[in-house]
N, C-alpha and C positions, 0 to 999 in steps of 0.2 A: 915366614913371610908368605902371604897369599899372593899367588901369581895373578897377573892381569887376566881378564876374561879370555882374550884371544890366545893365551898360552895354557889355559886349562885343558885337561884331557878331554878329547872329543874325537869322534871318528874323522879321519882325514877326508876332506872334501874331494869329490871327483874333479877332474879338469873342467868338465862341463858346468859344474856348480860354481867353480871359481870364475869361469867365463861369464856366467849369468850375473854374478855379483858385480862384475865390472861393467857389463853392458846395461844393467838396470839403473835408471836414474833414481836416486834415493828419494827425491821429493815427488816427482810427477808419476813415477811408475812406468814411464815410457822407456822402451828398450832401444838402444842404439842399433841401427841396422835391422830394424824390425821386418822389413819386406823380405829379407833373405834369412831370417832367423833360423828356420828349420834346417837349412843347409849348414849354417854355422854350428848349431848345437849338435846336429848329427855328425859333423866332422870331428868335433871335440870328443864325442863318445867313441867314434871309430879310432881316433888316435890313442885314446886310453887303452882300447883293446889291442891295438898294435904294440904299444909299449909293454903290455902284459903277455905278448906273444900268442894271442888268441885269434889272430886273423892273418891271412896271407893273401897276396895278390898274384894272379897269373899274368901271362904275357898279353892277354886281352883286357887287362885292367878289371877283371872280375874278382870280387872279394870272396874268399873261402873261409869258413869257420874252422878253427883248429880245436879238435875235441879236447875236453878236460873237465875238471870238476866245476860245479857252479861257483860263481864268483861272490855270492853272498850279498849282492846289491841288486835291487829290483830293476834299475835302469840298465845296468850292464848285462844282467841275465836275460832281460827281455830283448836286448839288442842281439845277444847270442842266439836266442830262439829264432829271431828273424833271419839271421845269417845262416843258420843251420838248414833252412828250408831248401835252398839251392844257391849256387854261385850267381851273383848278379854284379852288373857294372857298378863301380864305386859311386857314380852320380846317383843311380837309383837307390843305393843303400843309404846315402845321406838323407834323402827325402823320407824313406821309410822309417829310419831310426829317429829322425829329428822332428817329424810332423806333430807329434803329440807331447813334446817335451816341455814346452813353455810353461804350461800350467803345472805340470808335475814338479818342475824345478822350483817354481815360486813356492809351492806348498812345502817341498822339502826344506827349503831355506828358512821358511817360517818355523817349521818343526824343529830345525836345528838351532833356532834362536839367532840366526844370522839376519833375518828380515822381520820387521813388524808388519802388521796389517791394520790399517786405520780406515774405516769406512765413514763417509760423510756425504752430504748432498750439495751440489753446486746449484746456486740460485734457488735453493730450497727444495728441488725436486729431481735433479739429475744425479744419479748415484756415482760417486767417485771413490776409488780405492787407492790409497797411498801405501807404499811399501818401503818405509824408511829403513836404512841399514841399522842394525842393532849392535854390530861389532865393528865400529869404525876403525879401530887399530888394525884389525885383521885385513880389512879391505885396503887400507892405506899401505900396509906392508906388501900386500899382493901387487898393487899398482907400482910400488917402488921397485920391486923385483923386475917387473916388466920394463920400467923406465931405465934401470941400471943396465939391462941387457941391450936396449936399443940406443941409449945415449952414451953410456960409458964403455960399451963393448964388453961388459962382464960376461963371463962364461956361464951359461945357464945350465941348471940341471934339466934332465929330459922333460919333466912336467912343465917347468916354466918356459922352456923352448917351445913346446907344443902349444901352450896357451898363447904365447906371443905370436907364433906363426898363424894361429887361427884368427886372432884379433887383426893381424895385418891383412890376411886374405879376406876378412869380412868387410873391409873398406871403412872401418870405424876409427882407425887410429887418429885421424885428424880431429875427431870429436873429443879426444882426451887432452888436447892442447888447452892450457899451457903445462899441465902436469907431465905430459910427454911432448916435448917441443917438436915443432915441424922443422926438419932440416934435411939436407942431402944425406948426411951420415946416417940419420935414423931411417930414411928411405932405403938406403943401400943395405943396412943391417937387417931390416925387415925382409928385404928380398932374399938375402942369404938364408934366413930362417925358413922362408917359404920353400926354398930349394933344398932344404934338408941338410944344410952344411952346419950342423951343430952337434955332431958326434953320435947321432942315432945309429943303433946297430944296423949293419948293412942289410940284414934280413928284413928289417922293418922300414928302412928308409923309403923304399919304393911306394909302399902303401901310404906313408905319411905325406909324401910329395903329391901322390895322386889325390888324396883327400883335400889337401890345400889347393891344388889346381882346380878341383871341382868347385870348391867354395868360391874361389876367385872368378871362375867362369860364370857362375850363377849371378854373382854381384855385377860383373861386367854386362851380362845380358840384360839384367834389370835396369841398369843405368842407360843402356842404349834404347830400351823400350820406353823408359820414362822420357827421354829426350824426343823420341819420335812422336809421342802422344801429346807433348806439351805445345 
């Protein structure tokens, strides 16, 4: 029996690729939380490196690269190259890693067959690019794992926990309603994940929490700035 497309053998997606799939609107191509997207994407990459044991955090919240073999992925290896230059504060690292990722991730997801690319013209002359999902079962299963963690209290694997924590910190969870319902229980569960209470190894928990806090701080700053300018 032929397996469904989303179960066929393919390279495992990075946490940041899963994140991009969830944030990207399948029809319009607009990204949820676009104003702070570089922080969110950079945080997802940093969390992946933390789970791989390739970064450490000192008492001044500076990120240090842990030497090792190349990881065999262009996004992760480029992030390690940036990190190897010198220790920098986690907030700075998120910007440096995440700033150029939006276009790279869209291209990779198209290459992997997870997104399509459809070009047209609005009103006959305004270029428009839609990027509809090509593997809806995969994306639906991904969102269901996040929903189960937040609504049902399911125990997440480290990658799902990291993904859910980043989504929560990005301030976009409310935009997934009703797939993920708004409730006090969901809010509290999301806070627990942001605080690292999901079984992460103690050696990595500090950097995971610092990355999440940095994303949340950037989102909060942007919200205050938007209110002040309106």
